[in-house]
C-alpha positions in Angstrom: 0.0 0.0 0.0 2.8 2.4 0.9 4.7 1.7 -2.3 1.5 2.0 -4.4 0.5 5.4 -2.8 4.0 6.8 -3.2 4.0 5.7 -6.8 0.6 7.5 -7.3 1.9 10.6 -5.6 5.1 10.6 -7.7 3.2 10.2 -10.9 0.7 12.9 -10.0 3.4 15.3 -9.0 5.5 14.7 -12.1 2.5 15.3 -14.3 1.6 18.4 -12.3 5.0 19.9 -13.1 4.7 19.5 -16.8 4.1 23.2 -17.4 6.2 25.7 -15.6 5.6 29.5 -15.5 3.7 29.5 -18.7 6.8 28.4 -20.7 5.4 25.0 -21.6 2.0 24.7 -23.3 -0.5 21.8 -23.1 -0.1 21.3 -26.9 3.6 21.1 -26.7 3.5 18.5 -23.9 0.9 16.5 -25.8 3.1 16.5 -29.0 5.9 15.1 -26.9 3.7 12.5 -25.4 2.4 11.4 -28.8 5.9 11.2 -30.2 7.0 8.9 -27.4 3.9 6.8 -27.6 4.3 6.4 -31.3 7.6 4.5 -30.8 5.7 1.8 -29.0 2.9 1.4 -31.5 2.8 -1.8 -33.7 0.2 -4.2 -34.9 -0.2 -5.7 -31.4 0.3 -2.6 -29.2 -1.1 0.9 -29.1 -0.5 3.6 -26.5 -2.2 7.1 -26.3 -2.2 9.8 -23.7 -3.0 13.5 -23.7 -3.8 16.3 -21.4 -7.3 17.8 -21.7 -6.6 20.5 -19.2 -3.3 22.1 -18.0 -3.2 25.4 -16.0 -0.4 26.9 -14.1 0.9 30.1 -12.5 4.4 31.3 -12.1 5.1 28.9 -9.3 3.3 25.6 -9.8 0.7 23.7 -11.8 -2.7 24.5 -10.5 -4.9 22.0 -12.5 -4.5 19.2 -15.0 -6.7 16.5 -16.5 -5.4 13.5 -18.4 -6.8 10.7 -20.5 -4.8 7.6 -21.5 -5.5 4.5 -23.5 -3.4 1.3 -24.2 -4.1 -1.8 -26.2 -2.3 -5.1 -26.3 -3.1 -8.2 -28.4 -1.8 -11.6 -27.6 -2.3 -15.2 -28.7 -4.7 -15.9 -25.8 -6.3 -12.6 -25.0 -6.8 -8.9 -25.8 -6.3 -6.1 -23.2 -7.6 -2.6 -23.1 -6.4 -0.2 -20.5 -8.3 3.1 -20.0 -7.4 5.9 -17.6 -10.3 8.4 -17.4 -10.7 11.7 -15.5 -7.2 11.6 -14.0 -6.8 15.0 -12.5 -5.0 17.2 -10.0 -6.3 20.4 -8.5 -4.2 22.5 -6.2 -7.0 25.0 -5.3 -6.0 27.5 -2.7 -3.3 25.1 -1.4 -5.2 23.9 1.7 -6.6 20.7 0.1 -4.8 19.6 -3.1 -6.8 16.8 -4.7 -5.8 13.9 -6.9 -8.5 11.7 -8.6 -8.9 9.2 -11.4 -10.6 6.1 -12.8 -8.9 3.1 -14.4 -10.3 0.1 -16.2 -8.4 -3.0 -17.4 -10.6 -4.9 -19.8 -9.5 -8.5 -20.6 -11.0 -12.0 -20.3 -9.9 -12.8 -16.8 -11.3 -16.3 -16.8 -9.6 -17.1 -20.1 -6.3 -15.9 -18.6 -6.4 -17.5 -15.2 -9.5 -19.6 -14.8 -12.7 -19.3 -12.8 -11.0 -20.6 -9.7 -8.6 -17.7 -9.5 -11.5 -15.2 -9.8 -13.3 -17.1 -7.0 -10.3 -16.9 -4.8 -9.5 -13.2 -5.6 -13.1 -12.1 -5.3 -13.6 -14.0 -2.1 -10.4 -12.6 -0.5 -10.6 -9.0 -1.8 -12.0 -7.6 1.5 -9.4 -9.4 3.7 -6.6 -8.5 1.4 -7.5 -4.8 1.5 -7.8 -4.8 5.3 -4.4 -6.5 5.6 -2.7 -4.0 3.3 -4.3 -1.0 5.1 -3.4 -2.5 8.5 0.2 -2.9 7.5 0.4 0.6 6.0 -1.5 2.3 8.8 0.8 1.0 11.6 3.1 4.1 11.4 0.0 6.3 12.0 -1.1 4.6 15.2 -4.4 6.0 16.4 -4.3 8.9 14.0 -5.7 6.9 11.1 -9.3 5.8 10.7 -10.0 3.1 8.1 -13.1 1.5 6.8 -13.4 -1.3 4.2 -16.8 -2.3 2.9 -17.7 -5.1 0.4 -20.4 -3.6 -1.8 -21.1 -6.5 -4.0 -20.3 -10.2 -4.3 -22.4 -11.8 -7.1 -22.3 -15.6 -7.8 -23.9 -17.9 -10.3 -26.0 -21.0 -9.5 -22.8 -23.0 -9.2 -21.3 -20.7 -6.6 -18.8 -19.2 -9.0 -18.1 -15.5 -8.5 -19.4 -13.3 -11.3 -18.3 -9.9 -9.8 -16.9 -8.4 -6.7 -16.8 -4.7 -5.7 -15.2 -3.1 -2.7 -14.6 0.4 -1.3 -12.3 1.7 1.3 -11.8 5.0 3.1 -8.9 6.3 5.2 -8.7 9.6 7.1 -5.7 10.9 9.1 -6.2 13.1 12.1 -3.0 15.2 12.3 -3.7 16.0 15.9 -3.2 12.4 16.9 0.0 11.7 14.9 2.7 9.7 16.9 5.5 11.9 18.2 8.0 10.2 15.9 6.0 11.0 12.7 6.4 14.6 11.5 3.4 16.0 9.7 5.5 16.7 6.6 6.0 12.9 6.2 2.3 12.3 6.0 1.3 12.0 2.3 -2.5 12.5 2.6 -5.4 13.8 4.7 -8.0 11.4 3.3 -8.5 8.9 0.5 -11.3 6.9 -1.0 -10.9 4.1 -3.4 -13.2 1.6 -5.2 -12.0 -1.7 -6.6 -14.0 -4.1 -8.8 -13.3 -7.4 -10.5 -15.4 -9.5 -12.8 -15.0 -11.9 -15.7 -14.3 -9.0 -18.1 -11.5 -7.4 -16.1 -10.7 -5.0 -13.3 -11.8 -1.4 -12.4 -10.7 1.1 -9.9 -11.2 4.7 -8.8 -9.3 6.9 -6.4 -9.8 10.2 -4.7 -7.0 11.6 -2.5 -6.8 14.9 -0.6 -3.1 15.5 -0.2 -1.6 16.8 3.0 -0.7 20.5 2.1 2.2 20.3 4.5 3.6 17.2 2.8 7.3 17.7 2.1 6.8 16.8 -1.6 5.4 20.4 -2.0 8.5 22.0 -0.6 10.3 24.4 -2.9 13.7 22.7 -2.2 12.5 19.4 -3.4 14.6 18.8 -6.6 13.7 17.1 -9.8 10.2 17.9 -11.0 10.8 21.0 -13.1 14.2 19.6 -14.2 12.6 16.3 -15.2 10.0 17.9 -17.5 12.6 20.3 -19.0 14.9 17.5 -19.7 12.1 15.4 -21.2 11.2 18.1 -23.7 14.8 18.4 -24.9 15.2 14.7 -25.2 17.6 14.2 -22.4 18.9 10.7 -22.7 18.7 9.7 -19.0 15.2 11.1 -18.7 14.0 9.3 -21.8 15.5 6.0 -20.6 13.6 6.5 -17.3 10.3 7.0 -19.3 11.1 4.0 -21.5 11.7 1.7 -18.4 8.3 2.6 -17.0 6.5 2.1 -20.3 8.3 -1.2 -20.7 7.2 -2.3 -17.3 3.5 -1.7 -18.2 4.1 -3.5 -21.5 5.6 -6.5 -19.8 2.6 -6.7 -17.4 0.2 -6.4 -20.4 2.1 -9.1 -22.3 1.9 -11.4 -19.3 -1.9 -10.9 -19.1 -2.6 -11.6 -22.8 -0.3 -14.6 -23.0 -1.2 -16.4 -19.8 -3.6 -19.3 -19.8 -5.1 -21.3 -16.9 -3.3 -24.5 -18.1 0.1 -22.8 -17.5 1.9 -23.3 -14.2 1.9 -20.0 -12.3 4.9 -17.8 -13.2 6.1 -14.6 -11.6 4.3 -11.5 -12.7 6.6 -8.8 -14.1 
């Protein structure tokens, strides 16, 4: 959970730094994204992403909205990844907000078998509670967490058709342990929804970021420099982007080539 949240924060903050002081326009950024995505397009793979909103002042990005799409065709399956309504709003700085929806459409039963869906759907609530419990240990009594199973549909044979779950976490800064500075706390509150059915996976997230989080500090290096280097084709920066895209492609390849008859193999 901690790694996942930090990854989400890093991605959101990188994206939010795409335009600095009016020097970089939305169209310029979208052209760069399209050029990078084009290098990964072939008869079995397609990647698209673009900002639909990008607003900044002289200091920081104030708002962005992003849409993304990816397609992967394999011998056993086809996968469609859609990121909708991904957004960041700084507002007046007291409650920065990150939100977004994601859907991964592929034949889950064809890839892993009904038994895996039964096990995953049946354990979804317990898995979420375990992850939250592990992550929340550092917050002590300052964090309040609720996990609710909204839906668990089964067919006449007892096989799971779909499962949906939601979770909420709120941090009370007044109750933080003495050894946890407020600037080390990433968020004030978060809400997430997770769903799984025979046609794939869905998820949504809304996070109100702690305005005192150290990631907002002016002395934190890398965000502005990262975007500037990306736009001038800095080799190291492009290699970093390529590694992340390759990681996503490896996971997609795994999902569209795996079949229930195969012995389980490590996921990329």
